[in-house]
C-alpha positions in Angstrom: 29.1 -58.1 -58.2 26.4 -55.6 -57.9 26.7 -52.8 -55.3 23.9 -52.2 -52.8 23.6 -48.9 -51.0 20.9 -48.2 -48.4 19.9 -44.5 -48.7 17.9 -42.5 -46.2 15.4 -39.9 -47.3 16.9 -36.5 -48.1 18.4 -34.2 -50.7 20.9 -33.3 -52.0 22.9 -36.3 -50.6 26.2 -34.9 -51.7 28.2 -37.7 -50.0 26.3 -40.2 -52.1 27.2 -38.3 -55.3 30.9 -38.6 -54.5 30.6 -42.2 -53.3 29.1 -43.1 -56.7 31.9 -41.2 -58.5 34.5 -43.2 -56.6 32.8 -46.5 -57.5 32.6 -45.6 -61.1 36.2 -44.5 -61.2 37.9 -47.2 -59.2 35.9 -50.5 -58.9 34.9 -53.1 -61.5 31.2 -53.7 -60.7 27.8 -54.8 -62.0 24.8 -52.7 -61.4 24.4 -50.2 -58.5 21.3 -50.5 -56.5 19.9 -47.8 -54.1 17.6 -49.4 -51.5 15.3 -46.9 -49.7 15.5 -43.5 -51.3 16.7 -42.3 -54.7 17.8 -38.6 -54.8 16.4 -36.7 -57.8 19.7 -36.2 -59.5 20.7 -39.9 -59.6 20.7 -41.6 -63.0 21.6 -45.0 -64.3 21.1 -47.0 -61.1 18.5 -49.5 -60.0 16.2 -48.5 -57.2 14.2 -50.5 -54.7 12.0 -48.2 -52.5 11.4 -49.1 -48.9 9.3 -47.6 -46.1 11.6 -45.8 -43.7 9.4 -45.7 -40.5 11.8 -47.1 -37.9 15.2 -46.1 -36.4 18.2 -45.8 -38.7 19.2 -49.3 -37.5 15.9 -50.8 -38.4 15.7 -49.0 -41.7 19.1 -50.3 -42.8 18.3 -53.8 -41.6 15.2 -53.7 -43.7 17.1 -52.5 -46.7 19.7 -55.3 -46.4 16.9 -57.9 -46.1 15.1 -56.4 -49.2 18.4 -56.6 -51.1 18.9 -60.2 -50.1 15.4 -61.2 -51.2 15.5 -59.3 -54.5 15.9 -61.8 -57.4 17.7 -59.4 -59.7 20.5 -58.3 -57.3 23.6 -60.4 -57.7 24.6 -63.1 -55.2 26.9 -62.3 -53.7 26.7 -58.5 -53.7 28.8 -55.6 -52.2 27.1 -53.9 -49.3 28.2 -50.3 -48.8 27.0 -47.0 -47.2 26.2 -43.7 -49.0 29.2 -42.1 -47.3 31.9 -44.7 -48.3 34.5 -43.6 -50.8 36.9 -45.8 -52.7 40.1 -43.7 -53.0 42.2 -45.9 -55.3 41.6 -48.5 -58.0 40.9 -52.0 -56.7 40.3 -55.3 -58.6 38.0 -56.7 -55.9 36.6 -55.7 -52.5 38.5 -57.4 -49.7 37.0 -58.9 -46.6 38.0 -56.8 -43.6 37.3 -56.9 -39.9 38.1 -54.7 -36.9 39.4 -57.5 -34.6 37.6 -59.1 -31.6 34.3 -57.5 -30.6 35.5 -57.4 -27.0 38.2 -55.0 -27.9 35.9 -52.8 -30.0 33.4 -52.8 -27.1 36.1 -51.7 -24.7 37.0 -48.8 -27.1 33.4 -47.6 -27.2 32.8 -48.1 -23.5 35.6 -45.6 -22.8 34.1 -43.0 -25.1 30.3 -43.3 -25.4 27.2 -45.1 -24.5 23.7 -45.6 -26.0 21.9 -47.8 -28.5 25.0 -48.6 -30.7 27.0 -49.9 -27.8 24.0 -51.8 -26.4 23.5 -53.4 -29.8 27.1 -54.4 -29.9 26.9 -56.1 -26.5 23.6 -57.9 -27.4 25.0 -59.1 -30.7 28.1 -60.4 -29.0 26.0 -62.2 -26.4 23.7 -63.7 -29.1 26.7 -64.9 -31.1 28.1 -66.6 -27.9 24.8 -68.4 -27.5 25.2 -69.6 -31.2 28.6 -71.0 -30.6 30.8 -68.0 -31.4 32.1 -67.0 -27.9 34.8 -64.6 -29.1 33.5 -63.1 -32.3 35.1 -60.6 -34.7 33.7 -57.2 -35.4 32.9 -56.5 -39.0 31.4 -53.0 -38.1 33.9 -51.2 -40.3 32.9 -48.3 -42.6 34.1 -50.1 -45.7 32.3 -52.1 -48.4 31.6 -55.8 -47.5 31.0 -58.7 -49.9 27.7 -60.4 -48.8 26.2 -63.8 -49.5 22.4 -63.6 -49.6 21.7 -66.8 -47.8 24.2 -66.1 -45.1 23.0 -62.6 -44.4 19.3 -63.7 -44.3 20.2 -66.4 -41.8 22.0 -63.7 -39.7 19.0 -61.3 -39.9 16.6 -64.1 -39.0 18.6 -65.2 -35.9 19.1 -61.6 -34.8 15.5 -60.5 -35.4 14.7 -59.9 -31.8 17.5 -57.3 -31.4 16.6 -53.6 -31.8 20.1 -52.7 -32.9 21.5 -55.7 -34.6 25.1 -55.5 -35.6 24.3 -57.3 -38.8 27.7 -57.2 -40.4 29.2 -58.9 -37.4 26.3 -61.3 -37.1 26.8 -62.3 -40.7 30.6 -62.4 -40.8 30.9 -64.7 -37.7 28.0 -67.1 -38.6 29.3 -67.4 -42.1 32.9 -67.6 -41.0 34.1 -65.2 -43.7 37.4 -64.5 -42.0 39.3 -61.6 -43.6 42.1 -59.2 -42.6 42.1 -57.0 -39.6 42.3 -53.3 -40.1 41.5 -50.0 -38.3 38.3 -48.2 -39.1 38.4 -45.4 -41.7 35.6 -43.2 -40.4 36.8 -39.7 -39.9 35.0 -37.3 -37.5 37.4 -34.4 -36.9 37.0 -31.7 -39.5 40.8 -31.0 -39.2 41.8 -34.6 -39.8 43.8 -35.3 -43.0 43.2 -38.4 -45.0 46.1 -40.8 -44.8 47.7 -41.4 -48.2 47.7 -45.2 -47.7 44.0 -45.5 -47.2 42.0 -47.3 -49.9 38.6 -46.6 -48.3 37.3 -43.5 -46.4 34.0 -42.7 -44.7 33.0 -39.4 -43.1 30.7 -38.0 -40.5 29.1 -34.6 -41.5 31.7 -32.8 -39.4 34.6 -34.3 -41.5 32.7 -33.9 -44.8 32.5 -30.2 -44.1 36.2 -30.2 -43.3 39.5 -31.5 -44.6 38.3 -35.0 -45.5 35.4 -33.7 -47.6 37.7 -31.3 -49.4 40.0 -34.2 -50.1 37.2 -36.3 -51.7 35.8 -33.5 -53.7 39.2 -32.6 -55.1 39.9 -36.3 -56.0 36.6 -36.7 -57.9 35.8 -33.4 -59.5 33.9 -34.7 -62.6 30.4 -36.1 -62.8 30.1 -39.8 -63.4 27.5 -41.9 -65.3 25.4 -42.2 -62.2 24.4 -38.5 -61.9 22.4 -36.0 -63.9 22.2 -32.2 -63.5 22.5 -30.7 -60.0 
């Protein structure tokens, strides 16, 4: 399967550099597609530019739609982020979820508020209207296998939401199932990466801390997807 990575505008995009190294080292795959922006140092990937004029949520939703409508991108494909790292060799990307949305919603309600939580609630309510009263959350920071027709249906039905949780919309409407797991996004710069993790994602705080050092040490050599710094 091809890998599709939405990329926001900005250089040098060091997390993307190491995400590409991890894919090249550990995952059998077809082509890699960057949708949105392509940093100047990237080589050997396909690129589909998009206009990034909205919020980060709208920009990534547009990128996913563009990927689903692109005739050359494989169907299905693997949807990933530019800060997702594959830490060990895998033969295929598993389908993973975070458990019921109601539980994830309660977790965020105790810690934060804002657009992301509102989008979670609105997506859950929409899924209930569509016959999925107790949906699963697929909002994990791990790669996700995506069927084009299923994702386009999810995006069309969720078009009116400003912050659509598109992975969850897709996963529940397409009944993709999967295995429950905890999220692998690290925030704390002091947090160590658990040895058993296959996937890792980082916020900038963690990238500048222990997790970032872990990833850079694991993938010290350039891969076929990068040119000179």
